[in-house]
N, C-alpha and C positions, 0 to 999 in steps of 0.2 A: 460668194465664198461658202464653202461647206463648214457647217457646225464640227467642230471635233467631237468624236465620240469619247467619254470618260473612260478611262481604264478602271477596271474593277479591282478594287482592293478588298482585301479581307477585313471583315469586320471584327476589330479585335475585342470588341464585347461579346461576341458570340464564342470566342476560342475560350475554352477553359483548360486549366492544368489540374489534372487529378492531385487530390492531397491525401496523404494516408490518415486513415482513422486514428493511429496511435498517437498522431501529434496533436489531435483534437481532444482525446480523452484525457482526463485527469488521471494519474496514477492512484492505485488503491491506497488507502492510508494503513500504515503498518505502525507497529511500536514493538522495541526489543522486550524479551521476557523480563529481564532485570528490571529495565525502567517502569514496566507495567506493574511490578510488585511494589516498587517505589511509589508509583503514582496511586496505587489501592490503599498506601498507608500500611501494608503489612510488613514491611521490612527496609531498613535502610540500604543504602548501596552495598555496603560490606555483609550485611546480613543476606541480601539477596544473593550475592555471589555465592555465599556457602551454602544456603539452602539449595540453590539449582545444582552446584556441582556435587553436593552432598546426596543427590538423587532423592530429595524431599519435594520435588515440584512435578506434576503431571500435565501435559498440555493435550487436549483432547483424547484424554484416556490412556497416553502413553507418557512413560517417563522421559524427562527431558533434562539433559546435564549441559545444554548450551545456552549461555546467558543471552547471547546476540541472536537467539532464536527470533524470527520475525512473526509476530502475532498479527493476525487479521480479524476484522468485525466478526464476531459470533465465536470466536475459538473459545475453549473453555480451560482455565488454567486452576488445577486444584493443588490445595496447599492446607495440610493439617485437616483434611475432611471437608473443608470449606471449598466451593466452587465459585470461581469468579469468571463473568463472562465478558468478553473485550467489547466495547462499544466506543468506536472512534469517531470523532465528528469532523 
């Protein structure tokens, strides 16, 4: 009797499915401008809203009137001549 020749089967361990890098990377942390002012202790929620919409707050040297502006690490927020630098963890 002849020995049967085993059929070659693909090695499933060597087959890889590429994964997107976006799925593996954590999103960049952000905070809303009004929340940042509250966290810094310079304003309550209502005060932050009035200061921002009143044109008294600058982000990275530009006037910002959107309360929900997304701030990122190292953005600079200026209020009353004081600059606050965003540092998120």
